[in-house]
N, C-alpha and C positions, 0 to 999 in steps of 0.2 A: 621298531623298538627305539624310542626316544631315550637318549642318554643324558643325564644331568649330573654327571661326575666325570672327572678326567678319564680318558681312555687308559686301559691297561696296556702297558708296553711289554711285549714278550720278545726277548733277545735270544735267538737260537744259535747254538754253537754249530759250526759247519761239520764237525765230526759226528754229530748225532745222527743215528740211523732214522730216516723218516718213517720207516715201518714200525719203529718202536716208540715214536713220538705220540704222547697222549694229547697234545694240544693242537696239532696240525689240523685235525678235522674241524676246528673252530674258526679257521680262516674265513674271512668275509663278514664276521660279526662286527657291527659298528662300534662296539665297546672295546675292541682289541686291535692293537697295531703290532704286526710282526716285523722284526728287523733281524738281519743276519749279523753275527759277530765275526770279526771285530767291526765296530761302527767307525766309519770314517769321520763322522761328525755326530757325537752323541746328542740326543734330543735334550731340550730343556727339562730338567727333572727337579725344579725347585720345590714343587709341592707334591713330591712323590715319596713313597717308602718302598724299600726293596724287600721282597720276601726272602728270608734267609733262615738257616738252621739255628742261628744264634741271634741274640738281641732281645729287646723288650717284646712282649707278646703283642700281636696285632689286636686292636680293640675298636669298638665303635667310635672312640675318639678320633680315629684315623679316617672316618667315613668321607670326609671332604677331600682326601688326598688321593692321588693316583697310585696305581700299583706298578712296580717294575718286577717282572718275573724273568729270571735267567734260566733258560731251558737247555739243560745239558746234564751229562752224568755228573755226579758230585765231584769227580776228579777235575773235570773241565770247568764246572761252575766256580770252583775255588780260584782258578786262574782268571776267570772272567770278572770276578768280583773286584779285582784291582782297578778296573776302569770305572767302577761305580761306588767307590768308598765314600763319596760325598753324599750318597743317598742313604738316609737312615734305615738300618735294618729292622725288620719286624719278623718275629718267629710265630710258628703255629705249634704249640705244645699240647700233648695229651691225645694225639690222634695217631692211628695206625694205618699204614699203607696196605692196600690189597694188591699192589703191583708186585708180581713175582720176580723180584730182582735179587741177585746175589753178586756182590762186589768181589771180584777176584783180587783186588788190591786193598780191601778193607777200608774204603774211603766213604762208605755210606754212613751218615749220622744216624743215631738211634731214632730220631724223630723225622727222618727223611720221608718225603712223600713224592708220588708222581706229580708232575707239573699240573695236570688237570685236577688232581685231588687238592693240591695247595690252592689253586685258583678257585675251586668250588668252595672250600672252607673260608677263604678270604672274602669272597662275595657274600657268603652267609653272615659272617661276622660284621661286615660293613653295611649290611642291609640292602645289598644289591640283588637284582633278579638272578636266580641261578638256572632258570629255564633253559634247557638245551645243553648245559655245560657237560653233563655226563652222558648224553644220549649215545655217543659213539665210543664210550669207554667200556671196554670189555669186562672190567672188574668193578663196575659201578655198584651193582647190588651188594657185592661182598664188602666193598669199601663202606657203604652206608650201614650195612649190618654190623661190621666190626666196630664202628664208631657210634652206634646207636643214634643214627641221624635219620630223621624223616625228611624226605625231599621238601625243600623250602619252595614256596610259591612266590611269584612276582607280585 
């Protein structure tokens, strides 16, 4: 798979349960770089946008930019964001998660998605290949059905 856009950087919180992680099965893809939080030395993110619950919507105008995805529960992601405030946020509105989650602390935003769902949607919006992104996601068919999405092809 040749990549002609900046790699997506996924920063994972150490308290996240690997068994519940929706993006870990994607390790090894050439378009993804996984890093553990906290980062001793953050990567250069000058031409990146950060997927977030709030902010302007991600659009095809962002196609040349890299994606930063913070992979954590919403409670942890909020604290992680402080290290990346200089990376412009982009949101994904109008989509419904299929991931069966219930926040005991009420920290999940209404438009909260599983990390792999957000990654899939971002790639579709940016015109990037989505092949294989949902292959290991248990709720892929339900996610696509709920959001009236047909799988995009490369």
